[in-house]
N, C-alpha and C positions, 0 to 999 in steps of 0.2 A: 585388784583395786575396784572400788565402787565409787559412784558419784557421792560426794559428801551429803550426808543427811541434813535436813533442815534443822536449824537451831531453835525452832519454835518449841513451845512447851505444851503443844496440843497434838492430838492425833495418837496413832499407835505405830510402834515399830515391831515388826515380826522378825524373829531371828530363829533360824533352824540350822542345825548341823549334826553330823554324825561324828562320834568320838570313839576311839579305841586306844586305851592305855596299855602299854606293854607290861607295866608293873603296877601292883596295888600298894606298894610300900613307898611310893614317891607321890607327891602331890602336884596337881596342875589346877590352876584356876582359870576361868573364862570370864572376861570382863567386857563391859560395853560402856563406852563414854559417849555422852552427847553434851554439847555446850560446855565443854571443859569440866564436866562432873562425871565421876564414876557412878553410873546409875545402878548397875547391878553387878554382882559377882557370884559365880557358882564355882565351888571347889569340889574336885574329885580328890579327896585328901589322902594322906599317907597311911591312914588306918583302914582304907577301903570304904569310906563313907562319902556320900554326896551331900554337900551343905550349901545353903544360900546365906548370904550376909544380909542382915536386917539393919545393921548400924556398924560403925567402925568397931572392929574387934568383937562383934557379936554375930554368931551364926546359928542357924537352925538346921539340925540334921534331918534329912529327908529320906534317905535310902542308903543302900550299899551298892557297890559295883564290884565286878570281877575283872581281873587282867585279861587281855587278849579277847575281849568281847566288844562288839560294836553296840553303841547306844545312840538312839536318836533323841536329840534334845531340841525342844520347841519352847521358845520364850515369847511372850507378848508383853511388851513394855507399853503401858498406858500412860502417856505423857500428860494427859489431861488430869488424871487422878494421882499421878506420881507413884504408881504401883506397878507390879508385874506379876505374871503367873508363869509357872514352869511345868512342862509336861515331859516325861521321859518314856520313850517307847510307847507313846500313845496314851499313857496313864497320867492324869492330872495329879501332880505331887503337892502343889501349893498354889494358892492364888491370893491376891490382895496384899502381897508382901510390899511394904513401903520401900521405895527406892533408896539405895544406899547413899547417894548424893555426897560422895567424898571428893573434895577438890584434889587435883593432881598435886602430889607431894614429893619432896626430895626423899632420899633413902632414910634420913634421920627423922622423917615425919613432918618436917616443916613445910607448910603450904607454899607452893610455887606461885609467884606473883602472876596475875592474869595475863600480862603481856608476854610472859615467857612460857606459857603452857603450850604443849604440843598436841594433846589429844582432843581436838575439837569434836571429832566424830570418829570413833574407833572401836573395832571389835578385835580381840586378840587373845592369845594365851599369855597369862600372867606367870612369870617365873621369878620367884623371890630368890634372894641371895642366901639361902641356907640349904643344908644337906637334904631336907625334906622335899625341896622343889627341884633339885637338879638331878641330872643323870639318867632320866628314863626317856623312852620314846613314846610320843603321843601322836596318833594319826587323826587328822580331821578330813572329812569328805563332805561333798555336797553342801557347802555353806550357802545359805540363802538369807539375805537381809533386805527387807523392804519396808517402806514407810507409807502409811495411809493417813492422809490429813483428817 
């Protein structure tokens, strides 16, 4: 558990974690919410590719990954400019990506009303309800999230 992040729209949020997926034929996504909006999503997909989302249902392929290998993922979310950058194993993969800004939705895609939303400030593993996202083991280690106004 971490202290809730500010809901301000300025400053930077730094996210760092290590990930190791046991299988490359199953997908796992990593999401970060702030102020009830999904700000960014990074997928280690079922074809062995690493993607970032730039809009709903629109992704950009950045790299490939291998099963049973540790990767260090660093993200800087610039809330002032509503963009983020992604570094994997110390190599800058992309920067200036517009934030995803997707409101929390029901499984059918309908937006959840503001008063019923759960994810004010949240980082976690996204697991969708299809065969591509289920049934594998994903390890996370050394999760570090901090905010600089």
